[in-house]
N, C-alpha and C positions, 0 to 999 in steps of 0.2 A: 640475865646474861646467859644462863644455861639454856633457856628456850631459844635464844638466838643461835646457839651452837647446834642445837638438835635439828633445826629446820634444814639447813644446807646439807647436813649429814644424811638425813632421810632422802633428800633429793638425789644425792650421789648414789646411794644404794639402789634406788629405783632405776636410775639411768643405766646402771651397770648390769641390770638383769638381762640375761641372754634371751634372744628371741629365736625360736626355731623356724628356719626358712627352708623350704624344699626347693629342689631344682625346678620342679614344675611351676612353682609360684614365681620364680625369677625369669622364666623364659617369656619373651615378647612374641605375641602373635605376628605372623607374617602373611601379607596379602600380595598376591601377584596380579598386576593390572597392566593395561595398555594405556598410558596417560593420554595419548592423542584421542583415543576412542572415548575415554571418560569425559572429555570436554564437549563431546557432541550431546546436545540436549536430548533427553528421552522423548520419543515421538508422542507418547500419550500425554505427557506433561505439556508438550508444546501445543498439541491440539486443544487441551484445556485452556491454556493461556490465550490462544487465538480466539476461542469462544468468549472468554471473559473480556478480552479487549473489544470485541464487537458489541457485547452486551453491557459494556461499561461497568463491570463488576469487579475490577481489579485495580491495583495500584500502578499497573503498567500503562494506563491511559484509557481513553474513551474514543472509539472510532468515529462516532457521529460528531463529537465535539471537534476532533482534529480535522475532519472533512469540512465542517462549517467554518473553522478558523481559516483554512486555506481558501475557501470560497470567498470569505470576507476580504481577504487580502487581494484576491483577483479582482473583485468588484471595485475596491478602492483604487487600484491601479487603472482599471478600465475607465473610471470616471475622470481621473486626472488626465489620462492620455487623450480621451475624446475631447476634452476641453481645449487641448492645444493642437488639434488637428489642423492641417493646412487646408485652404480652400480646395474643394474637389478631391481631397485625398481619400482614397478608399482604404478603410481599415478592416481587418479581418480578425476573427476569433476562431481558433482551432480547438476542437474538443475530441478527445478519445471517447470511446463508448463504454466498453466493459470495465467496471469498477471506477469509472469516471462520470459517465452520464447515466448509466444503468447499473443496478446492483445485481450480481449473480450469486449473492450469499446463500439464497435458498438452495440453489443447485450445489454450491460448494459444500455446505454442511451436510447435505444429503449424501454426498460422496466422501464425507469425512476429510475434506480438503485435498483428496487425491484426484489427479486429473484423469478423466475418462472422456475421450473424444466423442464417443457416441452419445453419452449422457449430456454433454454440453451442447452438442448439435441439436438434440431433441429439445433441450431447454430453450435455446436461442430461437428455434423454429416455433416454439409455443407462444412467443411474444408476450410473456408474462412478467418480465423483469420490471421491478419498480424503478422510478427515477431516483437518483441521488439528489436530495432536495437542494443542496448548495449549488450544484451545477445547473439545475433548472433556474435558480435565481440569477446565476451568471448569464445564462442564455437570454433571459427576459430583459436583463439590464442592457445587454449588448444590443438587442433589438430596439430598445428605447433610445439608445444613444446613436443609432444608425450604423452600428458595426455589424458586418455580415458574419454569419455563423457557418463554419465549415466543419463537418465531421470527417475524421480519418480513423478508420477502424481496421484491425487485422482480420475481421470476419471475412469469410469468402463471399464472392459475388453471388453465389447461389442462395445466400441467406438475405438478400436485399429486401425482398418483399416482406418477410417476417420482421426484419430489423426496422424498416420504415414504419410498419404497422405498430410496432412496440413503441418507437420514439414518439409517434403522433399520439398514441393512446395516453401517454403520461404527460403530454403537453409541450413537447419540443417542436421548434420550427427551425428551418435551416435553408441555406442557399444551395449547398452541395454536400453529398455524402459519398466519400471515396471508400471502396471496398476492394479487397484483393482479387485481382483477376487470376485465372489459372496460370498465366505466364509469370506471375509474381509470387507464386506459392513457395518457391525455394529461397526467396530473399529474406534476409534478417529483418526484424521489425524496424530497426533504426534506418536501414537502407531504404526500405519500402516507404516509410513515413517521411523521410527527408525528401524523397523524390515527389511525393504527393504535395508537400509544402512548396516545393519549387514550382510546381504547376500553378499553385495559387498566386505566388508572387509574379509569375510570368503573365498573369492576367492584370497586373498593375496594382495588386493589393499589398499593403503593408501589414504583415502579421504582427499585431501588437500584443496578443495574449495567446498562450497555448497552455491547456490544462490536460494533464494525464496522470496516470497512476504508476507508470513505468518510466525509467530514464530513457528508454528507447522511444517513448512517445515524444520526448522533448529535445533530445540532443541530435546534432547533425545539421549541416547547413542546408537551407537557411533556417536559422532559429528565430523564435519570437523575441520581441523586445523584452517581454517578461514571461517567464515560464513558471508555472505553478505545479509542483508535484504533490499529488495526493498520497497519503500513506496506503500501502498495500502489503501487509505481512503474509498474505495468503498464497501468492505465487509470484514468480519472477520471469519476465520475458526479456531476453537479451536483444 
């Protein structure tokens, strides 16, 4: 019984022992920030994530896998649509070029993803861009199914020779290649590309499939029956 009484007494004595606390220990550190600015991703971390996404080394995804997934969806639709075409109906496939049919990643990473007009023009004129494999598969399937291929690119007309040389070198074939004329230089991408698609439909074609990496490649009347957007976290064109 005595031992049972001693234990709670000892606990009470210990709990009542005073603890010396200084004002410096009780003060909380204060940080001054701009919340809106803190929500903006750090540029160096973003560059690292972009590279990891391209190289498929992060949990954020895998660029090549995502491109191929979208290409497979495009091909599946193309096959179904071609099977239901009306007699003598002219079907068209529209393809963007940069980051859709050709990859400029080598140029982009060389510039650390920053836009340099002179650097890009030199790259385009070198005609060294590799094909995006999934798009090449789409183009080959379209040809097999009797669907005409039309390229519409924002590249300027003075890069036509180099662009055609690059496309042919990696295996593309096409009916028409639309490039920006000097008179169209001030037009936004969606206005310019919509007008180019309208010229295709004016020739009696039904645009069944449009593949691009920007919304401005795809939206705006006339639109394709099925539009496939490739991922592109590297740049945005309104």
